C-alpha positions in Angstrom: 0.0 0.0 0.0 2.9 2.4 0.8 4.4 1.6 -2.6 1.1 2.5 -4.3 1.0 5.8 -2.3 4.5 6.6 -3.4 3.6 6.0 -7.0 0.6 8.3 -6.7 2.8 11.0 -5.2 5.5 10.6 -7.8 2.9 10.7 -10.6 1.4 13.9 -9.2 4.8 15.6 -9.1 5.7 15.1 -12.7 4.3 17.1 -15.6 3.0 14.8 -18.3 0.4 15.0 -21.0 -3.2 14.1 -20.3 -3.1 10.7 -22.0 0.0 9.7 -20.1 -1.6 10.8 -16.8 -4.8 8.9 -17.7 -2.8 5.6 -18.5 -1.0 6.0 -15.2 -4.2 6.5 -13.3 -5.8 3.4 -14.8 -2.7 1.4 -14.0 -2.8 2.6 -10.3 -6.5 1.8 -10.1 -5.9 -1.7 -11.4 -3.1 -2.2 -8.8 -5.4 -1.0 -6.0 -8.2 -3.2 -7.2 -5.9 -6.2 -7.5 -4.5 -5.6 -4.0 -8.1 -5.4 -2.6 -9.2 -8.5 -4.4 -6.2 -10.5 -3.1 -7.4 -9.9 0.5 -10.4 -12.3 1.0 -12.0 -10.7 4.0 -11.5 -7.2 2.6 -13.0 -8.3 -0.8 -16.2 -9.6 1.0 -16.5 -6.5 3.2 -16.0 -4.1 0.3 -18.7 -5.7 -1.8 -21.3 -5.5 1.0 -21.4 -1.6 1.0 -21.3 -1.7 -2.8 -24.4 -3.9 -2.8 -26.4 -1.5 -0.6 -24.9 1.7 -2.1 -27.9 2.5 -4.3 -30.2 2.5 -1.4 -28.1 4.8 0.8 -29.3 8.4 0.8 -26.4 10.3 2.2 -22.6 10.3 2.6 -23.2 9.8 6.4 -25.1 6.6 5.6 -22.2 5.4 3.3 -19.7 6.3 6.0 -21.6 4.4 8.6 -21.7 1.3 6.4 -18.0 1.6 5.5 -17.1 1.9 9.2 -19.3 -1.1 10.1 -18.0 -3.4 7.4 -14.3 -2.4 7.3 -13.8 -2.3 11.1 -14.2 -6.1 11.2 -11.0 -7.4 12.8 -10.6 -10.0 10.0 -10.2 -7.2 7.4 -6.6 -6.6 6.7 -6.0 -2.9 6.2 -3.0 -0.7 6.7 -3.0 0.7 10.2 -3.3 4.3 9.0 -6.4 3.4 7.0 -8.0 1.6 9.9 -7.4 4.7 12.0 -9.0 6.9 9.4 -12.0 4.7 9.4 -12.2 4.9 13.2 -14.1 8.3 13.0 -16.6 8.9 15.8 -19.5 10.4 13.8 -20.6 9.4 10.3 -21.1 13.1 9.5 -17.6 14.1 10.5 -15.1 15.5 8.0 -13.1 12.2 7.9 -16.3 10.2 7.4 -17.4 12.4 4.6 -14.0 12.2 2.9 -14.1 8.4 3.2 -17.7 8.2 1.8 -16.8 10.5 -1.1 -13.7 8.5 -1.9 -15.6 5.2 -1.8 -18.5 6.5 -3.9 -16.1 7.9 -6.5 -14.2 4.6 -6.6 -17.4 2.6 -7.0 -18.5 4.9 -9.8 -15.2 4.4 -11.6 -15.4 0.7 -11.1 -19.0 0.6 -12.4 -18.1 2.4 -15.6 -15.3 -0.1 -16.2 -17.5 -3.2 -15.9 -21.1 -2.0 -16.6 -21.9 -1.5 -20.3 -24.8 0.9 -19.7 -28.2 1.5 -18.1 -30.3 1.4 -21.3 -30.4 -0.9 -24.2 -29.0 1.8 -26.4 -26.0 2.5 -24.2 -25.2 -1.3 -24.0 -25.4 -1.8 -27.7 -23.1 1.2 -28.3 -20.6 -0.1 -25.8 -20.7 -3.7 -27.2 -20.3 -2.3 -30.7 -17.2 -0.3 -29.6 -15.7 -3.3 -27.9 -16.4 -5.5 -30.9 -14.6 -3.1 -33.2 -11.6 -3.5 -30.9 -11.8 -7.3 -31.4 -13.0 -8.0 -27.9 -15.5 -10.7 -27.0 -18.3 -9.7 -24.6 -20.6 -11.6 -22.2 -23.6 -9.9 -20.7 -25.7 -10.2 -17.6 -28.9 -8.4 -17.6 -29.8 -7.4 -14.0 -33.2 -6.7 -12.6 -32.3 -6.1 -9.0 -34.9 -3.3 -8.5 -37.7 -5.7 -9.5 -40.0 -6.5 -6.6 -43.4 -7.6 -7.9 -44.4 -10.2 -10.5 -45.9 -7.4 -12.7 -42.5 -5.6 -12.6 -40.7 -8.8 -13.5 -43.0 -9.3 -16.5 -42.5 -5.7 -17.7 -38.7 -6.0 -17.3 -38.7 -9.3 -19.2 -40.8 -7.8 -22.0 -38.6 -4.8 -22.3 -35.5 -6.9 -22.4 -36.8 -9.2 -25.1 -37.8 -6.4 -27.4 
């Protein structure tokens, strides 16, 4: 983790063109994601707040969930990060910063792995990937569906 922080610092100190900075940012994000996925307890505890994120209404709620899930003793985090998450109130400045950082990271991750929210967006993304010679698999999610009628509407919209 310290090595990644040093890379981030070094990258911020050099003047490079936009594309070079973007490539470096993607590389660092991939390293962070790789590191998090290698930690079994951390991986599980990170996906729990991701799953409930759409239903959370404020940064304070996000912060409370982060603190609850990541304070589990089985989660291996650098000591400084654990101290940062040990904020007293979910509406404190450190809590708001943690929530903002988490929400931004989830949004970036979502854009990387979710093709779109509408059929048109998904078709455009798939077409773009196909032109790059990439193969694609898709999962069509209907997590917001609660009733049988909604499920039928969702199915009909997906099939057309």
